N, C-alpha and C positions, 0 to 999 in steps of 0.2 A: 287754206288749212284752217279748220275750225279751232277755236280756243275755248277757254273756260266760259261757261254760260251760267247766268243767274236768272231765276224766275221768281216772281212775286206778285202780290196783289197791288202793289204800288211800284213806281220806279225805284224808290228808296229800298223797298224790300228786295227787289231783284238785284240791285247793286250790292246790298248787304249780304245777300246769299252768295253772290259771286265772290266777294272779298273773303268771306268766312270759309269758302271752299278752297281758297288758295293759301291762306295763312291763319295761324292761331291767334284768336283775339285775346286780349287781357282777360284773365279769369282767376277765380279763387279755387284752390284745390279743395275738393269736397272733404278731405280728411282733416282739414284744419278748422275745427269748430269750437275749440276750447275757449272758455271765457275767463276762468280764474287764472291768476298768474302762475300758480303751482302746476296746473295741468298744462299750461303753455310751456313752462320751463321743462317739465318732464318730457314733453313731445320734442322740444328743440334739442335737448341733450341726448336724444335717441339717434341722432344722425350727425354726420360730419357737417352737412350743410347747415344744420341747426346751430351747431357750435360756431361755425363761421359767421352766421347771421348775428349771434350774440356778440361776437367780437366786433363785427362791423358796426353794430349799434352802439358800441362803447361800453359794454359790460366788462368790467375789469375787477374780478374778485378772485380770492384764493380758492383752491380746490376744496379746502376745508369748509369755507363758507358755502360753496355750491352744494356740497354734500349735506350740510346742515339744512339748507333750504329745501333740498329734494326729499329729505327724510321726514319733514314736518310741514304739511300744508298750512298749518296755523302759525308758522314762524313769522315773526314781525319783520317783514322786509320793508325797507324804506320806499316811499312812493316813487322816488326818482329811479330806483332799481326796477320796481314793477313797470314803470313806463318804458324802460329800456327793454325789458323782457317782452312787453307787448309790441314794441316797435320791431324787434327781431322776428317775433311770431308773424306779424303782418307781412314783413318783407319776404318770409319764406312761403306764406300762404298765397300770396298774390303772384301769379305767373305773368310776366309782362307780355304784351302783344308782340308778335313778330312785326318787323317793319313792312310797309306796303312794298311788294316787290316791283322792280322796274318794269316788268312785262305788263303790269296793271297800269302804272302811271304812263307808260309809253305806248299803250295799246291803241288799236283802232277799234272803236266801239260801234256796234250795230244795235240800235234800240228798236224793238218791235212793240207796238201797242198804240193806244190813242195819244196823239201829240197835237197840241194846240199852240198856235202863235197868232195873236190877234183874232181875226174871224176865220182863219184857216185851221180847221180841225179835221184830221184824217187818221185812219188806222194805218200805221206804218208797218212794213214787213209783210205786206200782202202782194198779190199779183198786181193790184192797182197802185200801190205806193211802196217804194223801196224803204228799208229801215232807215231811221235817222242815223246818219254816220257822223261820228265825232272822233277827232284826232286828240287822243289823250296827251300827246307830247306838248300840245299847245296850251294845256291847262295849268292852273296853279294849284298844286296838290298840298301845299303847306298846311292849311287849316284842317283839311281832311285828315292828313297824317297825324297832326297834333292831337286831334280829337280821338282818332283810332288808338294811338299809343297810350292815351290817358284812360282808355276804356269808356269814353263818353260819346262815341259815334253811334247814335241810334239811326234807324232807317230814315226817319224824317229829316234829321240833320244831314245825313249823307245825300239825300235827294236835293235839299236846298243848296248845299255847297257844290254838288256836282253840277247843278244847273248854273249857279253863279260863277263858279271858279273853273269849270271845265268846258261846259257847252258854250257859255257866253264868250269865254276866252278864245274858243276855236271859231265859232261861226257867228258871233254877235248876239245882240239882244232879241233878234227876231222882229216881227211886226209890232208886238206889244208884250214882250217877254215870252218865256216858255212855260207851258203848263202840261201836266201829264194826268188828265182827269179820268183815265181808264181804270178798269177793274183787274187787269192782268198785263204784266210786262215780261218781256224776255230781253236780256242784255247779254250780248256775246262780245268777247274781246278777241281780236285777231292779232 
């Protein structure tokens, strides 16, 4: 039974495509672009979620004070309060990444494209050479997941960590490390 597939011009791009097709990455909501504290506070007080974020950030003022602030964008609000408003705004604006699901970490990977270890270079996933098969359950996904959740897992980092923490953990270093010098890759998880 076929599973999710990622395609890309590098192994990292194919892996990134596969992961992003399965779970939501950390991202910023496009409607949260306000820079000034007043605009941020106005937007936050427009939703229950915004009020909750203000409370969670530690903003503790009376309703009268809040009304005064909202009625005058030039109101002299202390820096510490402006910082709390900004923190609440960022907490609402940033949507956390979904955790990497178990079927991705525990999957059986089939990688098609040019694979090199030492002097052995071949195009995998053809009639002449089977795909490179990797058992994800044997990998160490901790650093990959940590970078993913922080919104810092770019395709190059994904490829580096996948090679070091998943491929090497499953099938070893190869003859002289694993390289993926091709121009197009397909990664399927079963």
